[in-house]
Structure formats: C-alpha cells, structure tokens
TORDREN-732498 format. One line per field, with one value per residue (C-alpha): residue in three letters; x, y, z. Coordinates in steps of 0.02 Angstrom, whole numbers, plus 50000, padded with zeros to 5 digits. Each point is the difference from the previous one (the first is absolute). Layout:
REM TORDREN-732498
residu: Ala;...
c1: X;...
c2: Y;...
c3: Z;...
REM end
This chain:
REM TORDREN-732498
residu: Unk;Unk;Unk;Unk;Unk;Unk;Unk;Unk;Unk;Unk;Unk;Unk;Unk;Unk;Unk;Unk;Unk;Unk;Unk;Unk;Unk;Unk;Unk;Unk;Unk;Unk;Unk;Unk;Unk;Unk;Unk;Unk;Unk;Unk;Unk;Unk;Unk;Unk;Unk;Unk;Unk;Unk;Unk;Unk;Unk;Unk;Unk;Unk;Unk;Unk;Unk;Unk;Unk;Unk;Unk;Unk;Unk;Unk;Unk;Unk;Unk;Unk;Unk;Unk;Unk;Unk;Unk;Unk;Unk;Unk;Unk;Unk;Unk;Unk;Unk;Unk;Unk;Unk;Unk;Unk;Unk;Unk;Unk;Unk;Unk;Unk;Unk;Unk;Unk;Unk;Unk;Unk;Unk;Unk;Unk;Unk;Unk;Unk;Unk;Unk;Unk;Unk;Unk;Unk;Unk;Unk;Unk;Unk;Unk;Unk;Unk;Unk;Unk;Unk;Unk;Unk;Unk;Unk;Unk;Unk;Unk;Unk;Unk;Unk;Unk;Unk;Unk;Unk;Unk;Unk;Unk;Unk;Unk;Unk;Unk;Unk;Unk;Unk;Unk;Unk;Unk;Unk;Unk;Unk;Unk;Unk;Unk;Unk;Unk;Unk;Unk;Unk;Unk;Unk;Unk;Unk;Unk;Unk;Unk;Unk;Unk;Unk;Unk;Unk;Unk;Unk;Unk;Unk;Unk;Unk;Unk;Unk;Unk;Unk;Unk;Unk;Unk;Unk;Unk;Unk;Unk;Unk;Unk;Unk;Unk;Unk;Unk;Unk;Unk;Unk;Unk;Unk;Unk;Unk;Unk;Unk;Unk;Unk;Unk;Unk;Unk;Unk;Unk;Unk;Unk;Unk;Unk;Unk;Unk;Unk;Unk;Unk;Unk;Unk;Unk;Unk;Unk;Unk;Unk;Unk;Unk;Unk;Unk;Unk;Unk;Unk;Unk;Unk;Unk;Unk;Unk;Unk;Unk;Unk;Unk;Unk;Unk;Unk;Unk;Unk;Unk;Unk;Unk;Unk;Unk;Unk;Unk;Unk;Unk;Unk;Unk;Unk;Unk;Unk;Unk;Unk;Unk;Unk;Unk;Unk;Unk;Unk;Unk;Unk;Unk;Unk;Unk;Unk;Unk;Unk;Unk;Unk;Unk;Unk;Unk;Unk;Unk;Unk;Unk;Unk;Unk;Unk;Unk;Unk;Unk
c1: 58693;50132;49977;49997;50140;50023;49931;50031;50049;49835;49896;50069;49953;49815;50000;49985;49846;49896;50017;49950;49836;49944;50055;49862;49885;50003;49982;49848;49860;49895;49817;50021;49967;49877;49979;50183;49999;49845;50040;50171;49954;49844;50161;50097;49834;49981;50192;49969;49845;49826;49909;49866;49963;50013;49925;50146;49982;50109;50033;50103;50145;50062;49927;49832;50020;50033;49827;49931;50066;49953;49818;50038;50054;49908;49860;49866;50075;50076;49791;49968;50092;49948;49838;50022;50113;50030;50170;50122;50114;50207;50139;50105;50155;50091;49973;50070;50146;50050;49943;50038;50120;50116;50051;50020;50148;50089;49940;50081;50130;50117;50057;50026;50196;49920;50109;49909;49833;50028;49940;49848;49969;50041;49922;49765;50019;50036;49931;49838;49938;50063;49933;49844;50001;50060;49816;49899;50101;49832;49965;49876;50028;50161;50019;50130;50059;49964;50099;50094;50082;50086;50166;50012;49896;50121;50162;49909;49935;50194;50099;49838;49959;50161;50121;49904;50038;49862;49893;49880;49829;49900;50078;50022;49833;49972;50139;49858;49875;50074;50079;49821;49940;50153;49958;49829;49956;50033;49990;49869;49909;49939;49868;49882;49863;50079;50140;50053;50079;50110;50006;50170;50057;49948;50171;50156;50151;50158;50179;50084;50170;49952;49843;49929;49830;50015;49914;50025;49837;49854;49982;50128;49865;49817;49856;49822;49917;50102;50123;50166;50179;50119;50192;50177;50127;49918;49951;49824;49925;49848;49919;50011;50223;49956;49843;50016;50213;49944;49889;50144;50077;50157;49883;49932;50162;50067;49835;50064;50034;50061;50180;49961;49866;50074;50124;49879;49878;50173;50050;49835;50009;50199;49952;49928;50166;50061;49818;50008;50208;49898;49854;50118;50104;49845;49943;50176;49994
c2: 62719;49885;49858;49803;49905;49882;49884;49976;49818;50005;50089;49841;49887;50076;49998;49801;50014;50145;49927;49839;50078;50107;49845;49936;50132;49964;49826;50012;49851;50086;50061;50194;50132;50070;50185;50030;49995;50094;50114;50025;50031;50111;50083;50021;50053;50135;50049;50048;50092;49853;50024;49867;49853;49879;49794;49899;49816;49865;49881;49813;50024;50118;49890;50052;50171;50016;49914;50123;50145;49945;50032;50129;50105;49905;50145;49897;50065;50155;50057;49912;50112;50180;49963;49975;50144;50094;49967;49876;49911;50083;49895;50047;49899;50142;50123;49893;49954;50196;50045;49855;49889;50071;50146;49891;49932;50152;50103;49842;49936;50181;49903;49836;49958;49890;49851;49957;49887;49894;49833;50082;50061;49799;49870;50064;50122;49909;49826;50028;50132;49957;49833;50056;50146;49878;49929;50138;50143;50019;50083;50164;50167;50044;49851;50007;49840;49990;49894;49961;50187;49927;50022;50208;49997;49927;50076;50155;49956;49931;50157;50093;49881;49913;50124;50175;50083;50137;50039;50146;49984;49965;49850;49927;50001;49935;49877;49951;49959;49900;49879;49989;49950;49892;49885;49982;49966;49933;50090;50170;50128;50158;50108;50145;49882;49867;49878;49860;49870;49861;49849;49936;49826;49835;49933;50092;49907;50057;50003;50122;49970;50024;50099;49884;49919;49808;49843;49845;49918;50122;50163;50155;50133;49937;50137;49926;50005;49900;50096;49956;49980;49842;50051;49911;50135;50127;49930;50008;49815;49900;49922;49810;50035;50022;49924;49835;49993;49808;50082;50099;49926;49980;50064;50151;50054;50011;50102;50114;50188;50067;49924;50063;49893;49850;50016;49977;49867;49891;49997;49941;49863;49951;49856;50081;50063;49880;49983;50188;50005;49845;50115;50135;49922;49940;50181;50070;49847
c3: 46941;49981;49866;50094;49910;50148;50108;50159;50074;50102;49841;49893;50118;50048;49764;49969;50131;49934;49830;50056;50071;49862;49887;50119;49955;49821;49981;50159;49980;50128;49972;49931;50160;49904;50122;50011;49798;49975;50138;49933;49811;50036;50096;49838;49934;50113;49951;49834;50038;49944;50158;49940;50064;49867;50013;50016;49910;50080;49881;50017;49902;49859;49871;50050;50050;49826;49968;50090;49936;49830;50077;50066;49868;49860;49890;50130;50158;49939;49947;50161;50099;49889;50030;50187;50036;49803;50001;49904;50162;49961;50036;50146;49964;49919;50126;50143;49892;49998;50184;50093;49920;49860;50107;50141;49931;49947;50202;50094;49886;50061;50168;49904;49932;49858;50008;50179;49981;49850;50105;50064;49829;49869;50084;50006;49830;49877;50018;50084;49925;49817;50013;50027;49870;49885;49985;50049;49878;49923;50147;50011;50094;50085;50141;50173;50058;50192;50084;49852;50023;50157;49925;49973;50132;50127;49935;50036;50171;50062;49973;50089;50143;50013;49980;50048;49842;49988;49842;49971;50121;49838;49919;50170;50025;49822;50020;50161;49882;49868;50145;50049;49828;49974;50178;49975;49820;49832;49827;50015;49854;50046;49910;50020;50089;50030;50030;49956;50136;50008;50111;50060;49911;50098;49936;49980;49992;49944;50063;50131;49921;49822;50015;49867;49976;50021;50076;49927;50067;49951;49972;50038;50000;50033;50028;50097;49819;49923;49930;49984;49959;50002;49998;50043;50033;49932;49826;49972;49940;49930;50170;49935;50001;50196;50052;49867;49945;49987;49828;49901;49849;49881;49864;50137;50035;49822;49939;50150;49929;50139;50040;50226;49996;49902;50094;50170;49911;49982;50172;50038;49861;50005;49907;49859;49959;49853;49916;49984;49897;49907;49959;49966;49883;49896;49991;49923;49873
REM end
C-alpha cells in the first residue's frame, strides 16, 4: 500500500475538528464510564491470555490510586493474597506493553507518512501526563494513562476512521480497546488479581492552542480527593501564586530557584521588580 504523505483539502479541513474532539476526550472532567472502562481492560487482559476476572479498585485520582497500590503491594496484603490463593499477584504491565502497545505502533506505522498528525500528538501527551508524573514519579508498577493517552490514539484513529487506511485486523481491534479506555477513565494499573483505576479530574484547564495546563484563578488540574496541580502557561507553580498573588513578596521571588516559576511570580506581582533588584544587589555585595 502506498504511504499517505499529503491530505486532500477535505481531509485537511476535518483534521482540526478531529483534533478538537480528541482534545476534549483528553481533558474530559465527566465522571468515568466505569462499565466501558472495565470491559475494555478485561478485553485487553484476555488478549494476552489472562482470563480470571480481577477485582477493580476505583480511586478518585492517580494520587490515591498510588496509595491503594502501596497497600496492595505491601507484605501484609501479599500474605493475605497468598493465604487466599496461594499465589503472589503479578504485574501485567510489561505484558500489556509488549503485546498491545509497542507492537501496535510498528504494525500501524507502515501505512502512515511520518510528517502527518503532529498536531494530534503534541498537546495532550506532554503537558497533562508530565504534570502528573512530576509529582507521582515514585509510582508502583506499570501505569497507563487512560484519557491522557488520547494524543497517540487519536493519531492512529484519524488515519483509520477518517482517511480509510486499512490496518491489520488484530491491531485495529486492539486500537479500539485503547480508544474505549481513553474515552472512559484516567490512569490505571493492571495486576493479575486486581486493577486500580483512577476517576477523571474534576477540573482540567488547558490552552488548546499551546497544549499547556493553564489557569490564573484556581487549579489547572484537580481531582475529587483534593489532589491538584496549579500551572500558568504550562509552568507548575505553588498554589498561592495563582490563588493568593497578593501574598507574593519580593523576597519570595528572589529566593525562587526555578527561573520559570520566578517569572510567573513576577508577572503576578510586577510591583516587586524594583525590590528584587535591591535584594539581589545586596546579596552580591
């Protein structure tokens, strides 16, 4: 099959609408569609030969999901599971990654021109996932990002569903599984006996043009359990910078080691600029 290297005018007109639709899925704040999410995860497990139905543990955010995982991976819980089943729960993340993710890209990529679809990839992947990962990097096991994987799922769906590119039947079916999860929940972790799944955020404010988390009057990303990320044009900042800018002082800005954060603080409190110059002059003697 000849590679697609250029969109027709009609297809080019459809791309922004398709991107906007999937941007909406990636930033969705409606409650999770638990039935659809669980069905897709069960289908994935079946795809790699894992038949027993696990216990689904739903949490209010990726942060409390990690708390649940900490308990589930503790030695006390392991002993409890061993007493029940005689087995130690195993992490299925590596198997899912090898069977349903890495090979998917290799299979579908053969039909696609390398230069197409960049606008679908750029916005959601970097900002949303990185903002959560920055504070959850000590996570346990292999996590999947649910709605925050919309960027790469949309890339392949556009070629299949809009441009009519024919994919391998098995890989196309697996792509549908990823689509269903992205449209129904947030992050999730898959183990042999249980699956931990996070609810969607209650707030997700992003600039669609920049593809960056941004809110000047509250959290840019927040979950029902109180976990929140404050960001201005993609720069993560302490909550007071957004919610109490009047409390920012010149001393605080001068002491801030992250230049990007300091710039945001100064933008929020421009009157402090003169005092900062004095403070820094005094510090350098």
